[in-house]
Every structure is written in C-alpha cells, then in structure tokens.
N, CA, C, O and the ligand as a Tripos MOL2 file, in Angstrom:
@<TRIPOS>MOLECULE
protein
  257   255    65     0     0
PROTEIN
NO_CHARGES

@<TRIPOS>ATOM
      1 N         -14.5620  105.0830 -130.2480 N.3       1 MET1
      2 CA        -13.1860  104.6790 -129.7850 C.3       1 MET1
      3 C         -13.0480  103.0380 -129.9610 C.2       1 MET1
      4 O         -13.9350  102.2450 -129.6440 O.2       1 MET1
      5 N         -11.9310  102.7290 -130.4540 N.am      2 SER2
      6 CA        -11.7000  101.3620 -130.7790 C.3       2 SER2
      7 C         -10.4690  100.9120 -129.9550 C.2       2 SER2
      8 O          -9.8470   99.8870 -130.2330 O.2       2 SER2
      9 N         -10.1370  101.7640 -128.8860 N.am      3 GLN3
     10 CA         -8.8510  101.4230 -128.0930 C.3       3 GLN3
     11 C          -9.0120  100.0290 -127.4210 C.2       3 GLN3
     12 O          -8.0290   99.2990 -127.2960 O.2       3 GLN3
     13 N         -10.1460   99.6840 -127.0230 N.am      4 SER4
     14 CA        -10.2590   98.4900 -126.2840 C.3       4 SER4
     15 C         -10.1020   97.2340 -127.1680 C.2       4 SER4
     16 O         -10.0070   96.1470 -126.5990 O.2       4 SER4
     17 N         -10.0640   97.3060 -128.6340 N.am      5 LYS5
     18 CA         -9.8190   96.2780 -129.4390 C.3       5 LYS5
     19 C          -8.2920   95.9630 -129.6090 C.2       5 LYS5
     20 O          -7.8820   94.8490 -129.9340 O.2       5 LYS5
     21 N          -7.4980   97.0340 -129.3610 N.am      6 ALA6
     22 CA         -6.1170   96.8840 -129.4840 C.3       6 ALA6
     23 C          -5.6150   95.8010 -128.6230 C.2       6 ALA6
     24 O          -6.0630   95.6020 -127.4940 O.2       6 ALA6
     25 N          -4.5510   95.0060 -129.2440 N.am      7 LYS7
     26 CA         -4.0080   93.8990 -128.4760 C.3       7 LYS7
     27 C          -2.5360   93.9820 -128.4170 C.2       7 LYS7
     28 O          -1.9330   94.6130 -129.2850 O.2       7 LYS7
     29 N          -1.8550   93.3330 -127.3620 N.am      8 CYS8
     30 CA         -0.5650   93.3270 -127.3580 C.3       8 CYS8
     31 C          -0.0370   92.5880 -128.4810 C.2       8 CYS8
     32 O          -0.4940   91.4850 -128.7830 O.2       8 CYS8
     33 N           1.0670   93.2410 -129.2240 N.am      9 THR9
     34 CA          1.6470   92.5460 -130.4100 C.3       9 THR9
     35 C           2.4750   91.4540 -129.9470 C.2       9 THR9
     36 O           2.9780   90.7900 -130.8530 O.2       9 THR9
     37 N           2.7510   91.0890 -128.7200 N.am     10 ASN10
     38 CA          3.6930   90.0770 -128.2940 C.3      10 ASN10
     39 C           2.7500   88.8430 -127.8200 C.2      10 ASN10
     40 O           3.1070   87.7070 -128.1310 O.2      10 ASN10
     41 N           1.6870   89.0120 -127.1570 N.am     11 CYS11
     42 CA          1.0280   87.9560 -126.4930 C.3      11 CYS11
     43 C          -0.5250   88.1590 -126.8190 C.2      11 CYS11
     44 O          -1.3050   87.2890 -126.4290 O.2      11 CYS11
     45 N          -0.9560   89.1510 -127.4430 N.am     12 SER12
     46 CA         -2.2690   89.3110 -127.8320 C.3      12 SER12
     47 C          -3.3400   89.6460 -126.6290 C.2      12 SER12
     48 O          -4.5550   89.5720 -126.8130 O.2      12 SER12
     49 N          -2.8080   89.9830 -125.5060 N.am     13 LYS13
     50 CA         -3.7110   90.2720 -124.4960 C.3      13 LYS13
     51 C          -3.9230   91.6920 -124.6780 C.2      13 LYS13
     52 O          -3.1720   92.3860 -125.3630 O.2      13 LYS13
     53 N          -5.1230   92.2010 -123.9620 N.am     14 PRO14
     54 CA         -5.5570   93.5970 -124.2690 C.3      14 PRO14
     55 C          -4.3920   94.5710 -124.0580 C.2      14 PRO14
     56 O          -3.6390   94.4310 -123.0950 O.2      14 PRO14
     57 N          -4.2370   95.5710 -124.9650 N.am     15 MET15
     58 CA         -3.0960   96.4870 -124.8330 C.3      15 MET15
     59 C          -3.2400   97.4200 -123.8290 C.2      15 MET15
     60 O          -4.3610   97.8890 -123.6310 O.2      15 MET15
     61 N          -2.1630   97.8230 -123.0640 N.am     16 VAL16
     62 CA         -2.1980   98.9660 -122.1050 C.3      16 VAL16
     63 C          -1.5860  100.1150 -122.6790 C.2      16 VAL16
     64 O          -0.4490  100.0520 -123.1470 O.2      16 VAL16
     65 N          -2.2950  101.2150 -122.6780 N.am     17 ALA17
     66 CA         -1.8120  102.3930 -123.3330 C.3      17 ALA17
     67 C          -0.4080  102.9720 -122.9900 C.2      17 ALA17
     68 O           0.2820  103.6190 -123.7780 O.2      17 ALA17
     69 N          -0.0750  102.6490 -121.6950 N.am     18 GLU18
     70 CA          1.1770  103.1070 -121.1670 C.3      18 GLU18
     71 C           2.2280  102.3330 -121.9380 C.2      18 GLU18
     72 O           3.2590  102.9410 -122.2250 O.2      18 GLU18
     73 N           2.0910  101.0340 -122.3190 N.am     19 TYR19
     74 CA          3.0020  100.2600 -122.8430 C.3      19 TYR19
     75 C           2.9340   99.8660 -124.3130 C.2      19 TYR19
     76 O           3.6680   99.0760 -124.9060 O.2      19 TYR19
     77 N           1.9260  100.5600 -124.7770 N.am     20 ARG20
     78 CA          1.6230  100.2040 -126.1550 C.3      20 ARG20
     79 C           2.7600  100.1580 -127.1400 C.2      20 ARG20
     80 O           3.7270  100.8980 -126.9590 O.2      20 ARG20
     81 N           2.7140   99.3710 -128.1330 N.am     21 PRO21
     82 CA          1.6740   98.4180 -128.5400 C.3      21 PRO21
     83 C           1.6450   96.9730 -127.6730 C.2      21 PRO21
     84 O           1.3490   95.8810 -128.1590 O.2      21 PRO21
     85 N           2.0050   97.2150 -126.3420 N.am     22 PHE22
     86 CA          2.1080   95.8710 -125.6210 C.3      22 PHE22
     87 C           1.1660   95.9280 -124.4500 C.2      22 PHE22
     88 O           0.5320   96.9550 -124.2070 O.2      22 PHE22
     89 N           1.0710   94.8900 -123.7560 N.am     23 CYS23
     90 CA          0.2340   94.9480 -122.5440 C.3      23 CYS23
     91 C           0.9300   95.0190 -121.3400 C.2      23 CYS23
     92 O           0.3220   94.9660 -120.2710 O.2      23 CYS23
     93 N           2.2960   95.1460 -121.4060 N.am     24 SER24
     94 CA          3.0630   95.3330 -120.1700 C.3      24 SER24
     95 C           4.5000   95.6110 -120.4890 C.2      24 SER24
     96 O           4.9280   95.4060 -121.6250 O.2      24 SER24
     97 N           5.2640   96.0720 -119.5210 N.am     25 LYS25
     98 CA          6.6510   96.4060 -119.5280 C.3      25 LYS25
     99 C           7.4690   95.0920 -120.1030 C.2      25 LYS25
    100 O           8.3110   95.1080 -121.0000 O.2      25 LYS25
    101 N           6.9820   93.9020 -119.3220 N.am     26 ARG26
    102 CA          7.6980   92.7050 -119.7810 C.3      26 ARG26
    103 C           7.5060   92.3410 -121.2360 C.2      26 ARG26
    104 O           8.4730   91.8840 -121.8460 O.2      26 ARG26
    105 N           6.2880   92.5080 -121.8790 N.am     27 CYS27
    106 CA          6.2850   92.1430 -123.2910 C.3      27 CYS27
    107 C           7.0140   93.0780 -124.0710 C.2      27 CYS27
    108 O           7.5860   92.7350 -125.1060 O.2      27 CYS27
    109 N           7.0280   94.3790 -123.5820 N.am     28 ALA28
    110 CA          7.7670   95.4210 -124.3700 C.3      28 ALA28
    111 C           9.2570   95.0450 -124.3590 C.2      28 ALA28
    112 O           9.9260   95.1870 -125.3820 O.2      28 ALA28
    113 N           9.8090   94.5490 -123.1760 N.am     29 ASP29
    114 CA         11.0260   94.1500 -123.0820 C.3      29 ASP29
    115 C          11.4290   92.9290 -124.0240 C.2      29 ASP29
    116 O          12.4710   92.8400 -124.6730 O.2      29 ASP29
    117 N          10.4010   92.0190 -123.9650 N.am     30 VAL30
    118 CA         10.6510   90.7290 -124.7680 C.3      30 VAL30
    119 C          10.7370   91.0700 -126.1620 C.2      30 VAL30
    120 O          11.6560   90.6060 -126.8380 O.2      30 VAL30
    121 N           9.8400   91.8640 -126.6790 N.am     31 ASP31
    122 CA          9.9460   92.3530 -128.0340 C.3      31 ASP31
    123 C          11.2710   93.0550 -128.5280 C.2      31 ASP31
    124 O          11.8380   92.8410 -129.5990 O.2      31 ASP31
    125 N          11.6590   93.9530 -127.5160 N.am     32 LEU32
    126 CA         12.9070   94.6450 -127.7230 C.3      32 LEU32
    127 C          14.1710   93.7170 -127.6160 C.2      32 LEU32
    128 O          15.1640   93.9230 -128.3140 O.2      32 LEU32
    129 N          14.1010   92.8080 -126.8170 N.am     33 ASN33
    130 CA         15.1360   91.8120 -126.8110 C.3      33 ASN33
    131 C          15.3190   90.8870 -128.1010 C.2      33 ASN33
    132 O          16.3980   90.4250 -128.4710 O.2      33 ASN33
    133 N          14.1470   90.7030 -128.6910 N.am     34 ARG34
    134 CA         14.0910   90.0030 -129.8340 C.3      34 ARG34
    135 C          14.8080   90.7170 -130.9240 C.2      34 ARG34
    136 O          15.5750   90.1640 -131.7110 O.2      34 ARG34
    137 N          14.4860   92.0790 -130.9180 N.am     35 TRP35
    138 CA         15.1770   92.8360 -132.1150 C.3      35 TRP35
    139 C          16.6790   92.9690 -131.8350 C.2      35 TRP35
    140 O          17.4950   92.9110 -132.7550 O.2      35 TRP35
    141 N          17.0480   93.1530 -130.5070 N.am     36 LEU36
    142 CA         18.5330   93.2730 -130.3190 C.3      36 LEU36
    143 C          19.1490   92.0060 -130.4770 C.2      36 LEU36
    144 O          20.3120   92.0100 -130.8800 O.2      36 LEU36
    145 N          18.5430   90.8140 -130.2150 N.am     37 GLY37
    146 CA         19.1000   89.5620 -130.4010 C.3      37 GLY37
    147 C          19.0240   89.0530 -131.8060 C.2      37 GLY37
    148 O          19.5070   87.9700 -132.1370 O.2      37 GLY37
    149 N          18.3440   89.9460 -132.7020 N.am     38 GLY38
    150 CA         18.4870   89.4350 -134.0400 C.3      38 GLY38
    151 C          17.5580   88.1620 -134.3880 C.2      38 GLY38
    152 O          17.8310   87.4420 -135.3480 O.2      38 GLY38
    153 N          16.4560   87.9280 -133.5620 N.am     39 HIS39
    154 CA         15.6590   86.8330 -133.8020 C.3      39 HIS39
    155 C          14.6770   87.0850 -134.8140 C.2      39 HIS39
    156 O          14.1060   86.1610 -135.3930 O.2      39 HIS39
    157 N          14.4550   88.2910 -135.0540 N.am     40 TYR40
    158 CA         13.4320   88.5840 -136.0880 C.3      40 TYR40
    159 C          14.1440   88.2980 -137.5120 C.2      40 TYR40
    160 O          15.1910   88.8780 -137.8000 O.2      40 TYR40
    161 N          13.5750   87.4520 -138.3160 N.am     41 ALA41
    162 CA         14.0670   87.0450 -139.4860 C.3      41 ALA41
    163 C          13.5690   87.8950 -140.6980 C.2      41 ALA41
    164 O          12.6980   87.4390 -141.4390 O.2      41 ALA41
    165 N          14.0870   89.0660 -140.8960 N.am     42 ILE42
    166 CA         13.7000   90.0420 -141.8040 C.3      42 ILE42
    167 C          14.6810   89.9390 -142.9820 C.2      42 ILE42
    168 O          15.8580   90.2600 -142.8170 O.2      42 ILE42
    169 N          14.2510   89.5250 -144.1030 N.am     43 PRO43
    170 CA         15.1960   89.5290 -145.1660 C.3      43 PRO43
    171 C          15.5390   90.8050 -145.6150 C.2      43 PRO43
    172 O          14.6560   91.6150 -145.8940 O.2      43 PRO43
    173 N          16.8740   91.1060 -145.7280 N.am     44 ALA44
    174 CA         17.3710   92.4210 -146.0220 C.3      44 ALA44
    175 C          17.4500   92.5460 -147.6060 C.2      44 ALA44
    176 O          17.3830   93.6490 -148.1480 O.2      44 ALA44
    177 N          17.5850   91.4380 -148.2760 N.am     45 VAL45
    178 CA         17.6380   91.5170 -149.6850 C.3      45 VAL45
    179 C          16.7330   90.5730 -150.3330 C.2      45 VAL45
    180 O          16.6820   89.3860 -150.0120 O.2      45 VAL45
    181 N          16.0030   91.1190 -151.2680 N.am     46 GLU46
    182 CA         15.0640   90.1900 -151.9960 C.3      46 GLU46
    183 C          15.7840   89.3000 -152.8430 C.2      46 GLU46
    184 O          16.8640   89.5980 -153.3540 O.2      46 GLU46
    185 N          15.1030   88.0300 -153.0260 N.am     47 PRO47
    186 CA         15.8210   87.1300 -153.8980 C.3      47 PRO47
    187 C          15.8720   87.5190 -155.4460 C.2      47 PRO47
    188 O          14.9530   88.2030 -155.8930 O.2      47 PRO47
    189 N          16.7570   87.1690 -156.1540 N.am     48 PRO48
    190 CA         16.7130   87.5840 -157.4900 C.3      48 PRO48
    191 C          15.6560   86.8530 -158.3280 C.2      48 PRO48
    192 O          15.2020   85.8020 -157.8770 O.2      48 PRO48
    193 N          15.2330   87.3100 -159.4870 N.am     49 ASP49
    194 CA         14.1330   86.8260 -160.1590 C.3      49 ASP49
    195 C          14.3330   85.4090 -160.6150 C.2      49 ASP49
    196 O          13.3620   84.6530 -160.6530 O.2      49 ASP49
    197 N          15.4940   85.0140 -160.9520 N.am     50 GLU50
    198 CA         15.7910   83.6660 -161.1810 C.3      50 GLU50
    199 C          15.3890   82.7200 -160.2120 C.2      50 GLU50
    200 O          14.7070   81.7310 -160.4790 O.2      50 GLU50
    201 N          15.8390   83.0420 -158.9960 N.am     51 TRP51
    202 CA         15.5380   82.1190 -157.6980 C.3      51 TRP51
    203 C          13.9450   82.1250 -157.5210 C.2      51 TRP51
    204 O          13.3610   81.0800 -157.2340 O.2      51 TRP51
    205 N          13.2970   83.2700 -157.6910 N.am     52 ASP52
    206 CA         11.9670   83.4630 -157.4650 C.3      52 ASP52
    207 C          11.2250   82.3760 -158.5470 C.2      52 ASP52
    208 O          10.4740   81.5060 -158.1060 O.2      52 ASP52
    209 N          11.4710   82.4930 -159.8360 N.am     53 MET53
    210 CA         10.8790   81.7010 -160.6860 C.3      53 MET53
    211 C          11.1700   80.0210 -160.5930 C.2      53 MET53
    212 O          10.3350   79.1950 -160.9610 O.2      53 MET53
    213 N          12.3820   79.7000 -160.0860 N.am     54 ALA54
    214 CA         12.7460   78.4350 -159.7430 C.3      54 ALA54
    215 C          11.7390   77.8730 -158.5740 C.2      54 ALA54
    216 O          11.1560   76.7880 -158.5940 O.2      54 ALA54
    217 N          11.6820   78.8010 -157.6280 N.am     55 ALA55
    218 CA         10.9840   78.3490 -156.4780 C.3      55 ALA55
    219 C           9.5250   78.2840 -156.8980 C.2      55 ALA55
    220 O           8.8370   77.4090 -156.3730 O.2      55 ALA55
    221 N           8.9260   79.1710 -157.8530 N.am     56 ALA56
    222 CA          7.5570   79.0060 -158.1400 C.3      56 ALA56
    223 C           7.2910   77.6900 -158.9440 C.2      56 ALA56
    224 O           6.2630   77.0190 -158.8450 O.2      56 ALA56
    225 N           8.3160   77.4260 -159.7230 N.am     57 GLN57
    226 CA          8.0660   76.0940 -160.6570 C.3      57 GLN57
    227 C           8.0690   74.9420 -159.7040 C.2      57 GLN57
    228 O           7.1420   74.1330 -159.7550 O.2      57 GLN57
    229 N           9.0100   74.8080 -158.8630 N.am     58 SER58
    230 CA          9.1980   73.7040 -158.0840 C.3      58 SER58
    231 C           7.9920   73.4940 -157.0160 C.2      58 SER58
    232 O           7.6550   72.3890 -156.5920 O.2      58 SER58
    233 N           7.4010   74.7180 -156.6530 N.am     59 GLU59
    234 CA          6.2590   74.7030 -155.7930 C.3      59 GLU59
    235 C           5.0840   74.1090 -156.5370 C.2      59 GLU59
    236 O           4.4430   73.1820 -156.0400 O.2      59 GLU59
    237 N           4.8040   74.5980 -157.6610 N.am     60 SER60
    238 CA          3.6260   74.0670 -158.4990 C.3      60 SER60
    239 C           3.8840   72.6450 -158.8510 C.2      60 SER60
    240 O           2.8860   71.9270 -158.9130 O.2      60 SER60
    241 N           4.9900   72.1370 -159.0830 N.am     61 GLU61
    242 CA          5.2330   70.7570 -159.2800 C.3      61 GLU61
    243 C           4.7990   69.9430 -158.1190 C.2      61 GLU61
    244 O           4.0580   68.9670 -158.2340 O.2      61 GLU61
    245 N           5.3020   70.3910 -156.9500 N.am     62 THR62
    246 CA          4.9560   69.5330 -155.7310 C.3      62 THR62
    247 C           3.6550   69.5020 -155.3900 C.2      62 THR62
    248 O           3.1700   68.5470 -154.7830 O.2      62 THR62
    249 N           2.8700   70.7140 -155.8120 N.am     63 LYS63
    250 CA          1.5260   70.7960 -155.3320 C.3      63 LYS63
    251 C           0.5350   69.9140 -156.2900 C.2      63 LYS63
    252 O          -0.4940   69.3800 -155.8760 O.2      63 LYS63
    253 N           0.9680   69.8530 -157.5150 N.am     64 HIS64
    254 CA          0.0660   69.0920 -158.4680 C.3      64 HIS64
    255 C           0.6390   67.7370 -158.8520 C.2      64 HIS64
    256 O           0.0210   67.0000 -159.6210 O.2      64 HIS64
    257 ZN          1.7290   91.1070 -123.8400 Zn       65 ZN65
@<TRIPOS>BOND
     1     1     2 1
     2     2     3 1
     3     3     4 2
     4     3     5 am
     5     5     6 1
     6     6     7 1
     7     7     8 2
     8     7     9 am
     9     9    10 1
    10    10    11 1
    11    11    12 2
    12    11    13 am
    13    13    14 1
    14    14    15 1
    15    15    16 2
    16    15    17 am
    17    17    18 1
    18    18    19 1
    19    19    20 2
    20    19    21 am
    21    21    22 1
    22    22    23 1
    23    23    24 2
    24    23    25 am
    25    25    26 1
    26    26    27 1
    27    27    28 2
    28    27    29 am
    29    29    30 1
    30    30    31 1
    31    31    32 2
    32    31    33 am
    33    33    34 1
    34    34    35 1
    35    35    36 2
    36    35    37 am
    37    37    38 1
    38    38    39 1
    39    39    40 2
    40    39    41 am
    41    41    42 1
    42    42    43 1
    43    43    44 2
    44    43    45 am
    45    45    46 1
    46    46    47 1
    47    47    48 2
    48    47    49 am
    49    49    50 1
    50    50    51 1
    51    51    52 2
    52    51    53 am
    53    53    54 1
    54    54    55 1
    55    55    56 2
    56    55    57 am
    57    57    58 1
    58    58    59 1
    59    59    60 2
    60    59    61 am
    61    61    62 1
    62    62    63 1
    63    63    64 2
    64    63    65 am
    65    65    66 1
    66    66    67 1
    67    67    68 2
    68    67    69 am
    69    69    70 1
    70    70    71 1
    71    71    72 2
    72    71    73 am
    73    73    74 1
    74    74    75 1
    75    75    76 2
    76    75    77 am
    77    77    78 1
    78    78    79 1
    79    79    80 2
    80    79    81 am
    81    81    82 1
    82    82    83 1
    83    83    84 2
    84    83    85 am
    85    85    86 1
    86    86    87 1
    87    87    88 2
    88    87    89 am
    89    89    90 1
    90    90    91 1
    91    91    92 2
    92    91    93 am
    93    93    94 1
    94    94    95 1
    95    95    96 2
    96    95    97 am
    97    97    98 1
    98    98    99 1
    99    99   100 2
   100    99   101 am
   101   101   102 1
   102   102   103 1
   103   103   104 2
   104   103   105 am
   105   105   106 1
   106   106   107 1
   107   107   108 2
   108   107   109 am
   109   109   110 1
   110   110   111 1
   111   111   112 2
   112   111   113 am
   113   113   114 1
   114   114   115 1
   115   115   116 2
   116   115   117 am
   117   117   118 1
   118   118   119 1
   119   119   120 2
   120   119   121 am
   121   121   122 1
   122   122   123 1
   123   123   124 2
   124   123   125 am
   125   125   126 1
   126   126   127 1
   127   127   128 2
   128   127   129 am
   129   129   130 1
   130   130   131 1
   131   131   132 2
   132   131   133 am
   133   133   134 1
   134   134   135 1
   135   135   136 2
   136   135   137 am
   137   137   138 1
   138   138   139 1
   139   139   140 2
   140   139   141 am
   141   141   142 1
   142   142   143 1
   143   143   144 2
   144   143   145 am
   145   145   146 1
   146   146   147 1
   147   147   148 2
   148   147   149 am
   149   149   150 1
   150   150   151 1
   151   151   152 2
   152   151   153 am
   153   153   154 1
   154   154   155 1
   155   155   156 2
   156   155   157 am
   157   157   158 1
   158   158   159 1
   159   159   160 2
   160   159   161 am
   161   161   162 1
   162   162   163 1
   163   163   164 2
   164   163   165 am
   165   165   166 1
   166   166   167 1
   167   167   168 2
   168   167   169 am
   169   169   170 1
   170   170   171 1
   171   171   172 2
   172   171   173 am
   173   173   174 1
   174   174   175 1
   175   175   176 2
   176   175   177 am
   177   177   178 1
   178   178   179 1
   179   179   180 2
   180   179   181 am
   181   181   182 1
   182   182   183 1
   183   183   184 2
   184   183   185 am
   185   185   186 1
   186   186   187 1
   187   187   188 2
   188   187   189 am
   189   189   190 1
   190   190   191 1
   191   191   192 2
   192   191   193 am
   193   193   194 1
   194   194   195 1
   195   195   196 2
   196   195   197 am
   197   197   198 1
   198   198   199 1
   199   199   200 2
   200   199   201 am
   201   201   202 1
   202   202   203 1
   203   203   204 2
   204   203   205 am
   205   205   206 1
   206   206   207 1
   207   207   208 2
   208   207   209 am
   209   209   210 1
   210   210   211 1
   211   211   212 2
   212   211   213 am
   213   213   214 1
   214   214   215 1
   215   215   216 2
   216   215   217 am
   217   217   218 1
   218   218   219 1
   219   219   220 2
   220   219   221 am
   221   221   222 1
   222   222   223 1
   223   223   224 2
   224   223   225 am
   225   225   226 1
   226   226   227 1
   227   227   228 2
   228   227   229 am
   229   229   230 1
   230   230   231 1
   231   231   232 2
   232   231   233 am
   233   233   234 1
   234   234   235 1
   235   235   236 2
   236   235   237 am
   237   237   238 1
   238   238   239 1
   239   239   240 2
   240   239   241 am
   241   241   242 1
   242   242   243 1
   243   243   244 2
   244   243   245 am
   245   245   246 1
   246   246   247 1
   247   247   248 2
   248   247   249 am
   249   249   250 1
   250   250   251 1
   251   251   252 2
   252   251   253 am
   253   253   254 1
   254   254   255 1
   255   255   256 2
@<TRIPOS>SUBSTRUCTURE
     1 MET1         2 RESIDUE 1 A MET
     2 SER2         6 RESIDUE 1 A SER
     3 GLN3        10 RESIDUE 1 A GLN
     4 SER4        14 RESIDUE 1 A SER
     5 LYS5        18 RESIDUE 1 A LYS
     6 ALA6        22 RESIDUE 1 A ALA
     7 LYS7        26 RESIDUE 1 A LYS
     8 CYS8        30 RESIDUE 1 A CYS
     9 THR9        34 RESIDUE 1 A THR
    10 ASN10       38 RESIDUE 1 A ASN
    11 CYS11       42 RESIDUE 1 A CYS
    12 SER12       46 RESIDUE 1 A SER
    13 LYS13       50 RESIDUE 1 A LYS
    14 PRO14       54 RESIDUE 1 A PRO
    15 MET15       58 RESIDUE 1 A MET
    16 VAL16       62 RESIDUE 1 A VAL
    17 ALA17       66 RESIDUE 1 A ALA
    18 GLU18       70 RESIDUE 1 A GLU
    19 TYR19       74 RESIDUE 1 A TYR
    20 ARG20       78 RESIDUE 1 A ARG
    21 PRO21       82 RESIDUE 1 A PRO
    22 PHE22       86 RESIDUE 1 A PHE
    23 CYS23       90 RESIDUE 1 A CYS
    24 SER24       94 RESIDUE 1 A SER
    25 LYS25       98 RESIDUE 1 A LYS
    26 ARG26      102 RESIDUE 1 A ARG
    27 CYS27      106 RESIDUE 1 A CYS
    28 ALA28      110 RESIDUE 1 A ALA
    29 ASP29      114 RESIDUE 1 A ASP
    30 VAL30      118 RESIDUE 1 A VAL
    31 ASP31      122 RESIDUE 1 A ASP
    32 LEU32      126 RESIDUE 1 A LEU
    33 ASN33      130 RESIDUE 1 A ASN
    34 ARG34      134 RESIDUE 1 A ARG
    35 TRP35      138 RESIDUE 1 A TRP
    36 LEU36      142 RESIDUE 1 A LEU
    37 GLY37      146 RESIDUE 1 A GLY
    38 GLY38      150 RESIDUE 1 A GLY
    39 HIS39      154 RESIDUE 1 A HIS
    40 TYR40      158 RESIDUE 1 A TYR
    41 ALA41      162 RESIDUE 1 A ALA
    42 ILE42      166 RESIDUE 1 A ILE
    43 PRO43      170 RESIDUE 1 A PRO
    44 ALA44      174 RESIDUE 1 A ALA
    45 VAL45      178 RESIDUE 1 A VAL
    46 GLU46      182 RESIDUE 1 A GLU
    47 PRO47      186 RESIDUE 1 A PRO
    48 PRO48      190 RESIDUE 1 A PRO
    49 ASP49      194 RESIDUE 1 A ASP
    50 GLU50      198 RESIDUE 1 A GLU
    51 TRP51      202 RESIDUE 1 A TRP
    52 ASP52      206 RESIDUE 1 A ASP
    53 MET53      210 RESIDUE 1 A MET
    54 ALA54      214 RESIDUE 1 A ALA
    55 ALA55      218 RESIDUE 1 A ALA
    56 ALA56      222 RESIDUE 1 A ALA
    57 GLN57      226 RESIDUE 1 A GLN
    58 SER58      230 RESIDUE 1 A SER
    59 GLU59      234 RESIDUE 1 A GLU
    60 SER60      238 RESIDUE 1 A SER
    61 GLU61      242 RESIDUE 1 A GLU
    62 THR62      246 RESIDUE 1 A THR
    63 LYS63      250 RESIDUE 1 A LYS
    64 HIS64      254 RESIDUE 1 A HIS
    65 ZN65       257 GROUP 0 **** ****
C-alpha cells in the first residue's frame, strides 16, 4: 500500500481519500476555483515551428 505517500495536489499535505487528490474540501474548492477562474495557464495552441526555432536561438545566445 502506498496510499500514505499520496499528497494533496494543492498544498502537499497528506492526501485524504475522501477528498483525493486533495487533503480537504477546502483544497478541492481552491483547485476547482482556479479552473473555473481560468488561472491555470494551459496553452491551447502550440507555437509554430518558426517561433520555436527563434526562441531556441535567442536562448542559446543569452546562455553562452
Ligand atoms: Zn491540501
């Protein structure tokens, strides 16, 4: 059983099975509100290859 190793995805406290993957109703609500509020920055569209190459070039230039 590795159940005790599971952590709340919101605050990393030990997960409670009743509210999994969270530790409490509060954390579940917080996460839900984040989704509803659109605070999760999930890119819906991947950048085109040209943008990706330009970003990679400028990144290597600044690093070296
Ligand atoms: Zn939590």
